[in-house]
C-alpha positions as CSV (number, residue, x, y, z in Angstrom):
1,X,-7.6,-10.4,-25.6
2,X,-7.5,-10.0,-21.8
3,X,-7.1,-6.3,-21.0
4,X,-5.9,-5.0,-17.5
5,X,-5.1,-1.4,-16.6
6,X,-4.7,1.4,-14.2
7,X,-7.1,4.1,-13.5
8,X,-6.2,7.4,-11.7
9,X,-5.2,11.0,-12.5
10,X,-2.5,11.9,-13.4
11,X,-0.6,8.9,-14.5
12,X,2.9,10.3,-15.4
13,X,4.5,7.1,-14.6
14,X,3.3,3.6,-13.5
15,X,5.0,0.7,-11.7
16,X,2.1,-1.6,-12.5
17,X,2.2,-1.1,-16.4
18,X,6.0,-1.9,-16.5
19,X,5.5,-4.9,-14.0
20,X,2.6,-6.5,-15.8
21,X,3.9,-5.8,-19.5
22,X,7.2,-7.5,-18.4
23,X,5.4,-10.4,-16.6
24,X,3.3,-11.1,-19.7
25,X,6.5,-11.2,-21.9
26,X,8.7,-13.1,-19.2
27,X,6.0,-15.7,-18.6
28,X,4.6,-16.1,-22.0
29,X,1.2,-15.0,-21.0
30,X,-0.7,-14.8,-24.5
31,X,-3.5,-12.3,-25.5
32,X,-2.9,-9.9,-22.5
33,X,-2.1,-6.2,-22.4
34,X,-1.9,-3.5,-19.7
35,X,-3.0,0.0,-20.3
36,X,-3.1,3.2,-18.5
37,X,-6.5,5.0,-18.4
38,X,-6.3,8.4,-17.0
39,X,-9.7,9.5,-15.5
40,X,-9.8,13.2,-14.4
41,X,-13.2,12.5,-12.8
42,X,-14.4,9.2,-11.5
43,X,-17.6,9.9,-13.2
44,X,-15.9,8.9,-16.4
45,X,-15.5,5.3,-15.0
46,X,-18.8,3.8,-16.4
47,X,-18.0,5.2,-19.9
48,X,-14.4,3.5,-19.6
49,X,-16.1,0.0,-18.8
50,X,-18.7,0.5,-21.5
51,X,-16.2,1.3,-24.1
52,X,-13.6,-1.4,-23.2
53,X,-15.5,-4.6,-23.0
54,X,-12.4,-6.9,-22.9
55,X,-11.4,-5.3,-19.6
56,X,-11.1,-8.0,-16.9
57,X,-9.1,-6.3,-14.3
58,X,-8.1,-2.8,-13.1
59,X,-5.6,-1.2,-10.6
60,X,-6.8,2.0,-9.0
61,X,-4.6,4.7,-7.7
62,X,-4.8,8.3,-6.5
63,X,-7.4,10.0,-6.3
64,X,-9.9,7.3,-7.0
65,X,-9.3,4.7,-4.4
66,X,-12.3,5.6,-2.2
67,X,-14.7,7.5,-4.7
68,X,-14.7,4.5,-7.0
69,X,-16.6,2.3,-4.5
70,X,-20.1,3.5,-5.4
71,X,-19.5,2.4,-9.0
72,X,-18.7,-1.2,-7.9
73,X,-21.1,-4.1,-7.2
74,X,-19.3,-5.6,-4.2
75,X,-16.3,-5.2,-1.9
76,X,-14.1,-8.1,-0.8
77,X,-14.8,-8.2,2.9
78,X,-11.3,-9.3,4.0
79,X,-9.7,-6.4,2.5
80,X,-11.5,-3.5,0.8
81,X,-14.5,-3.8,2.9
82,X,-12.5,-3.4,6.1
83,X,-9.9,-0.8,4.7
84,X,-12.5,1.4,3.0
85,X,-10.3,1.9,-0.1
86,X,-10.0,0.0,-3.4
87,X,-6.8,-0.5,-5.5
88,X,-7.8,-3.5,-7.5
89,X,-11.1,-4.3,-9.3
90,X,-12.0,-7.7,-10.8
91,X,-14.6,-7.6,-13.6
92,X,-16.4,-10.7,-14.0
93,X,-17.8,-12.2,-17.4
94,X,-21.3,-11.0,-16.2
95,X,-20.2,-7.4,-15.8
96,X,-20.1,-7.5,-12.0
97,X,-17.3,-5.4,-10.6
98,X,-15.7,-6.5,-7.2
99,X,-13.3,-4.3,-5.4
100,X,-10.2,-5.6,-3.4
101,X,-7.4,-3.8,-1.6
102,X,-4.1,-5.7,-2.2
103,X,-2.2,-3.0,-0.3
104,X,-3.5,-4.8,2.7
105,X,-2.2,-8.3,1.5
106,X,1.1,-6.9,0.2
107,X,1.9,-5.1,3.5
108,X,0.8,-8.0,5.7
109,X,2.9,-10.7,3.9
110,X,6.0,-8.5,3.5
111,X,5.9,-7.5,7.2
112,X,5.4,-11.2,8.4
113,X,8.4,-12.3,6.1
114,X,10.6,-9.4,7.4
115,X,9.9,-10.2,11.0
116,X,10.4,-13.8,10.4
117,X,13.8,-13.1,9.0
118,X,14.5,-11.2,12.1
119,X,13.2,-14.0,14.3
120,X,10.7,-11.6,15.8
121,X,7.1,-12.6,16.8
122,X,4.5,-10.0,15.6
123,X,2.6,-10.2,18.9
124,X,5.8,-9.0,20.6
125,X,5.8,-5.6,19.0
126,X,3.7,-2.4,19.2
127,X,3.7,0.0,16.3
128,X,3.6,3.7,15.5
129,X,1.9,4.4,12.1
130,X,3.0,7.6,10.6
131,X,0.2,9.2,8.5
132,X,-3.5,8.8,8.4
133,X,-4.3,8.5,4.7
134,X,-5.6,5.5,2.7
135,X,-2.3,3.6,2.9
136,X,-2.6,3.8,6.7
137,X,-6.0,2.2,6.7
138,X,-4.5,-0.9,4.8
139,X,-1.7,-0.9,7.3
140,X,-3.8,-0.8,10.3
141,X,-6.1,-3.7,9.0
142,X,-3.1,-5.9,8.7
143,X,-1.7,-4.9,12.1
144,X,-4.9,-6.0,13.7
145,X,-4.8,-9.3,12.0
146,X,-1.2,-9.8,13.2
147,X,-2.3,-8.7,16.8
148,X,0.1,-5.7,16.8
149,X,-1.1,-2.9,18.8
150,X,-0.6,0.5,17.2
151,X,-1.0,4.3,17.7
152,X,-1.5,6.7,14.8
153,X,0.9,9.7,14.4
154,X,-0.5,12.8,12.6
155,X,0.7,16.3,12.1
156,X,-2.2,17.4,14.5
157,X,-3.2,15.8,17.7
158,X,-6.7,14.4,17.6
159,X,-8.6,11.9,19.8
160,X,-7.5,9.1,17.5
161,X,-3.8,10.3,16.7
162,X,-0.8,11.6,18.6
163,X,1.2,14.5,17.1
164,X,4.7,14.2,15.9
165,X,5.8,16.5,18.7
166,X,4.4,14.3,21.4
167,X,6.6,11.3,20.6
168,X,8.7,10.8,23.8
169,X,11.3,8.4,24.8
170,X,8.8,6.5,26.7
171,X,6.7,6.1,23.6
172,X,9.6,4.9,21.5
173,X,10.5,2.5,24.2
174,X,7.1,0.9,24.1
175,X,6.5,1.2,20.3
176,X,9.4,-0.3,18.5
177,X,8.0,-0.7,15.0
178,X,7.6,2.5,13.1
179,X,5.9,2.4,9.8
180,X,5.8,5.4,7.4
181,X,2.6,5.3,5.3
182,X,2.9,8.8,4.3
183,X,4.5,9.8,0.9
184,X,7.2,12.1,2.7
185,X,10.6,11.3,1.3
186,X,9.5,10.0,-2.1
187,X,11.5,11.0,-5.2
188,X,12.2,13.7,-6.1
189,X,11.9,15.1,-2.3
190,X,14.5,12.7,-1.2
191,X,15.8,14.8,1.5
192,X,12.5,15.1,3.4
193,X,11.6,12.6,6.2
194,X,8.9,12.3,8.8
195,X,9.5,14.6,11.9
196,X,10.1,11.8,14.3
197,X,13.0,12.1,17.0
198,X,15.6,10.0,15.3
199,X,18.1,10.6,18.0
200,X,16.1,8.5,20.2
201,X,16.1,5.4,18.1
202,X,18.4,2.5,18.9
203,X,19.0,-1.1,17.7
204,X,15.8,-2.3,19.3
205,X,13.7,-0.2,16.6
206,X,12.5,-1.4,13.3
207,X,11.7,1.0,10.6
208,X,9.3,0.2,7.5
209,X,8.7,2.7,4.8
210,X,6.0,2.1,2.3
211,X,8.0,4.5,-0.1
212,X,10.0,2.4,-2.6
213,X,11.8,5.3,-4.6
214,X,14.4,6.0,-3.5
215,X,15.3,2.5,-2.1
216,X,16.7,4.0,1.0
217,X,14.6,7.0,2.1
218,X,16.0,9.6,4.5
219,X,13.7,8.1,7.0
220,X,15.3,4.6,6.8
221,X,18.9,6.2,6.4
222,X,18.5,7.9,9.8
223,X,16.9,4.8,11.3
224,X,20.0,2.7,10.1
225,X,22.6,5.3,11.4
226,X,21.0,4.9,14.8
227,X,21.2,1.2,14.7
228,X,17.5,0.3,13.7
229,X,16.6,-2.5,11.3
230,X,15.1,-1.1,8.1
231,X,12.8,-2.3,5.2
232,X,11.6,-0.4,2.3
233,X,8.2,-0.7,0.3
234,X,9.5,-2.6,-2.7
235,X,8.7,-6.1,-1.5
236,X,5.1,-4.9,-0.6
237,X,4.7,-3.4,-4.2
238,X,5.6,-6.7,-5.8
239,X,3.5,-8.7,-3.5
240,X,0.5,-6.6,-3.9
241,X,0.8,-6.8,-7.7
242,X,1.0,-10.6,-7.6
243,X,-2.0,-10.6,-5.4
244,X,-4.0,-8.4,-8.0
245,X,-2.9,-11.0,-10.7
246,X,-4.2,-13.9,-8.5
247,X,-7.4,-12.0,-7.9
248,X,-8.0,-11.4,-11.6
249,X,-7.3,-15.1,-12.6
250,X,-9.2,-17.0,-9.9
251,X,-12.1,-19.1,-10.7
252,X,-15.5,-17.6,-10.3
């Protein structure tokens, strides 16, 4: 049996479990299962590994994406090592545990495909990144690789970030791509949206929301109403899941 799973707390619902269980059935992948492992504390992680010897791969969600790192043997330098957060772990036959960040891969590829469909070169854009949590770190790494300059937007103005209140027409003229990395607008709080000046948006703007539930957030809806192109987080979710599967099944 090849066992995969998700660690985090709480785990009231899981895209990953549904996705991989359906994948195993649809693609006829034998002797595989995907389980949810609720870990209230990351200090429970070694016991999980010890008690589940057939584990070969894990996904990691809130609140363990950063605190799991000291329990791993290695970080993928191209993703988790740069981002500073782990959402996928590969467990090798010799017991070594390697951390990856597939949010980085999923976001980068989904953005590249979207921009290609719009016939827009990434290097022609500059981006505003809304939020400064773990998801923002993956987004920033991908933007850097695509040579897209960015500015962080946060609730409090800092040396690294502008405040929402400081977003001016001049800034929006310069930064056409706006990426929401925060959970604002996620179901059930569907009427909430990041506090940007939507009335200043136009057909030259592109709004990308990492949120995938609902499919059209209030953030995207307001962008669309002002002529902006919009893109939600569902393609990124599927791409990062497939990247995790590729990582778990690559040759040692």
